[in-house]
C-alpha positions in Angstrom: 20.2 140.5 90.9 19.3 143.3 88.5 20.5 143.4 84.9 22.7 146.4 85.7 24.3 144.7 88.6 24.9 141.6 86.6 26.5 143.7 83.8 28.8 145.5 86.3 29.8 142.2 87.9 30.6 140.6 84.5 33.2 143.3 83.9 35.2 142.1 86.9 34.5 138.3 87.1 35.7 136.0 84.3 33.5 133.0 83.7 34.8 130.0 85.6 33.7 126.5 86.3 35.0 126.8 89.9 33.5 129.5 92.1 35.6 131.6 94.6 36.4 135.0 93.0 35.8 136.9 96.3 37.8 134.4 98.3 40.8 134.3 96.0 40.8 138.0 95.4 40.7 138.6 99.2 43.6 136.2 99.8 45.6 137.8 97.0 45.1 141.4 98.3 45.8 140.3 101.9 49.0 138.5 100.9 50.3 141.4 98.7 49.5 143.9 101.4 51.4 142.0 104.1 54.4 141.1 101.9 54.7 144.2 99.7 52.6 147.2 100.6 53.2 147.3 104.4 57.0 147.1 104.2 57.0 149.7 101.4 54.7 151.9 103.4 57.0 151.5 106.5 60.0 152.6 104.4 58.2 155.7 103.0 56.9 156.7 106.5 60.4 156.2 108.0 62.0 158.4 105.4 59.2 160.9 105.5 59.6 161.4 109.2 62.7 163.6 108.6 62.6 167.2 107.4 62.6 167.5 103.6 65.8 169.5 103.4 67.6 166.7 105.5 66.2 164.1 103.2 67.4 166.0 100.2 70.9 166.4 101.7 71.3 162.7 102.4 69.9 161.7 99.0 72.2 164.0 97.0 75.4 163.5 98.8 78.3 163.0 96.4 78.9 159.5 97.7 75.2 158.7 97.2 75.1 160.2 93.7 78.2 158.1 92.7 76.5 155.0 94.0 73.3 155.8 92.0 75.3 156.2 88.8 77.1 152.9 89.3 74.0 150.9 90.4 71.6 152.0 87.7 74.2 152.4 85.0 75.7 149.0 85.5 72.2 147.5 85.7 71.2 149.0 82.4 74.4 147.8 80.7 74.0 144.3 82.2 70.4 144.0 81.2 71.2 145.1 77.7 74.0 142.5 77.4 71.7 139.9 78.7 69.0 140.8 76.2 71.5 140.3 73.3 73.4 137.3 74.5 70.4 135.8 76.3 68.5 135.8 72.9 71.4 134.1 71.2 71.6 131.4 73.8 67.9 130.8 73.7 68.0 130.6 69.9 70.7 128.0 70.1 68.9 125.9 72.6 65.5 126.0 70.7 66.7 125.8 67.1 69.6 123.4 67.3 70.4 120.0 68.6 74.0 119.4 69.6 76.0 117.3 72.1 75.7 118.7 75.6 72.6 120.7 74.9 70.8 119.4 78.0 73.8 120.3 80.1 74.0 123.8 78.7 70.2 124.2 79.3 70.7 123.2 83.0 73.7 125.5 83.5 71.4 128.5 82.6 69.5 128.0 85.9 72.6 127.7 88.0 72.6 131.4 89.1 69.1 130.8 90.5 70.4 128.0 92.8 73.7 129.4 93.8 73.9 131.8 96.8 74.8 135.2 95.5 77.8 135.3 97.8 79.2 132.2 96.1 78.7 133.7 92.7 80.6 136.8 93.8 83.5 134.8 95.3 83.8 132.7 92.1 83.8 135.7 89.9 86.4 137.5 92.0 88.6 134.4 91.9 88.4 134.0 88.2 88.8 137.7 87.2 91.4 138.7 89.8 94.8 139.6 88.4 96.0 136.1 89.3 92.8 134.4 88.2 92.2 132.0 85.3 90.9 134.8 83.1 92.2 137.9 84.9 95.9 136.9 84.3 95.3 137.1 80.6 93.4 140.4 80.7 95.9 142.2 83.0 98.7 142.5 80.3 96.1 144.1 78.0 95.3 146.8 80.6 91.8 145.4 81.3 90.9 145.2 85.0 87.7 143.4 85.7 87.8 142.6 89.4 87.6 145.6 91.8 86.3 147.9 89.1 83.0 148.9 87.6 83.5 146.3 84.9 83.3 143.6 87.6 80.0 145.0 88.8 78.6 144.7 85.2 79.9 141.1 85.0 78.3 140.1 88.3 75.0 141.7 87.3 75.1 140.0 83.9 75.6 136.6 85.6 72.6 136.9 87.9 70.3 138.4 85.2 71.0 136.0 82.3 68.5 133.3 83.3 65.6 135.8 83.3 66.1 136.6 79.6 66.8 133.1 78.4 63.8 131.6 80.2 61.5 134.4 79.0 62.6 134.1 75.3 62.8 130.3 75.0 59.0 129.6 75.0 58.4 132.5 72.6 61.0 131.1 70.1 59.5 127.7 70.4 56.1 129.0 69.3 57.4 130.8 66.2 55.8 129.1 63.2 58.6 127.8 61.0 56.3 127.9 58.0 56.2 131.7 58.2 60.0 131.8 57.8 59.8 129.5 54.8 57.1 131.6 53.3 59.2 134.8 53.8 62.2 133.1 52.2 60.1 131.9 49.3 59.0 135.5 48.7 62.6 136.6 48.4 63.3 137.8 51.9 66.8 137.5 53.1 67.8 136.1 56.5 68.1 139.5 58.1 64.7 140.6 56.8 63.1 137.4 57.9 64.5 137.8 61.4 63.5 141.5 61.5 60.0 141.1 60.1 58.9 137.6 61.2 60.9 136.4 64.2 61.7 139.6 66.2 58.1 140.9 66.3 57.0 137.6 67.7 59.5 137.3 70.5 59.8 141.1 71.2 57.3 141.0 74.1 59.1 138.1 75.8 62.5 139.7 75.2 61.2 143.0 76.7 59.9 141.0 79.7 63.2 139.3 80.2 65.1 142.6 79.9 62.8 144.2 82.5 63.2 141.2 84.9 67.0 141.3 84.5 67.1 145.0 85.1 65.0 144.8 88.2 67.1 141.9 89.6 70.3 143.8 88.9 69.2 147.0 90.6 68.6 145.3 93.9 71.6 142.9 93.8 74.0 142.9 96.7 75.7 139.6 97.5 77.5 138.8 94.2 78.7 142.4 93.7 80.4 143.2 96.9 83.1 140.5 96.5 84.2 141.6 93.0 83.5 145.4 93.1 86.2 146.4 95.6 83.6 148.6 97.3 85.7 151.8 96.9 83.6 154.9 97.9 82.9 157.2 94.9 84.2 154.5 92.5 82.9 151.0 93.0 80.3 151.3 95.8 76.8 150.3 94.9 73.8 151.9 96.6 72.6 148.7 98.4 76.1 148.5 100.0 75.9 152.1 101.1 72.5 151.4 102.7 74.0 148.5 104.6 76.9 150.7 105.8 74.4 153.2 107.1 72.5 150.5 108.9 75.7 149.2 110.5 76.4 152.8 111.7 72.8 152.9 113.2 71.9 155.7 110.8 68.4 154.3 110.1 67.1 157.5 108.7 69.9 157.8 106.2 69.4 154.2 105.1 65.6 154.9 104.8 66.4 158.0 102.7 68.6 156.1 100.3 66.1 153.2 100.2 63.3 155.7 99.2 65.4 157.1 96.4 66.1 153.6 95.1 62.5 152.6 95.4 61.3 155.8 93.6 63.8 155.5 90.7 63.2 151.8 90.3 59.5 152.2 90.2 59.6 155.0 87.6 62.1 153.1 85.5 60.1 149.8 85.5 56.9 151.7 85.0 58.4 153.4 81.9 59.7 150.2 80.5 56.3 148.4 81.0 54.5 151.3 79.4 56.9 151.1 76.4 56.3 147.4 76.2 52.5 147.9 76.2 52.7 150.6 73.6 54.8 148.3 71.4 52.4 145.4 71.9 49.5 147.6 71.0 51.2 148.8 67.8 52.0 145.2 66.8 48.4 144.2 67.4 47.2 147.1 65.3 49.5 146.1 62.4 48.2 142.5 62.5 44.6 143.7 62.3 
């Protein structure tokens, strides 16, 4: 092997005790192609088989636009709530020891194990006008079940574990001596949090936010039981896609799926780019 070929190969292959780069890369590419790329390509080809004006008409119907606003708007709200309260929960679990801590830590993963339909039924039962919580909110004029608020609640439930589990390891790795040093130099609690703790956990928090957002955008089971599914009001885009499939309108379902795929891809790509830019700036400041 020439020196030039060796240098080219070294850019791609990390040193490893165990050989097998070509085999593992081939398996990875084949698996991702079969599971991810081929289904996405099938969706794009199905939607692309119809005329462009027909695709645009289906994608911009008033009912479809209303479902986009609810799906993406509720997902952004839920992911933001999870970023705030997920950080607080992770902070409590990492920094404090209290009775029932292990139980609380186990409860965080419950949305992972529960079928989404069970979560939706439970939320609808609790927040209905006759439910345990809904009966107290109804006199205040607050309706959760069968409204857009219920959609946000359901998406917050299923996205919370992503933030907590992403932030917990980062908080555990924060060096407590840095906080002591900042305090000894006269920094208050808020400044210590803003200048020491937050920059350390920001990449993990951003990752959790992105995962929660992606999970919420595609959620279906837990939402349909609490949303009420009223067209133009509480109907999410995944439900509208299922309705078109039940009506054998496969092209219409493919068109809406393509819109969801495109918007989700652009949104996640933008968030990841912002996270990379923030990480690069933080690295530059440390240097």
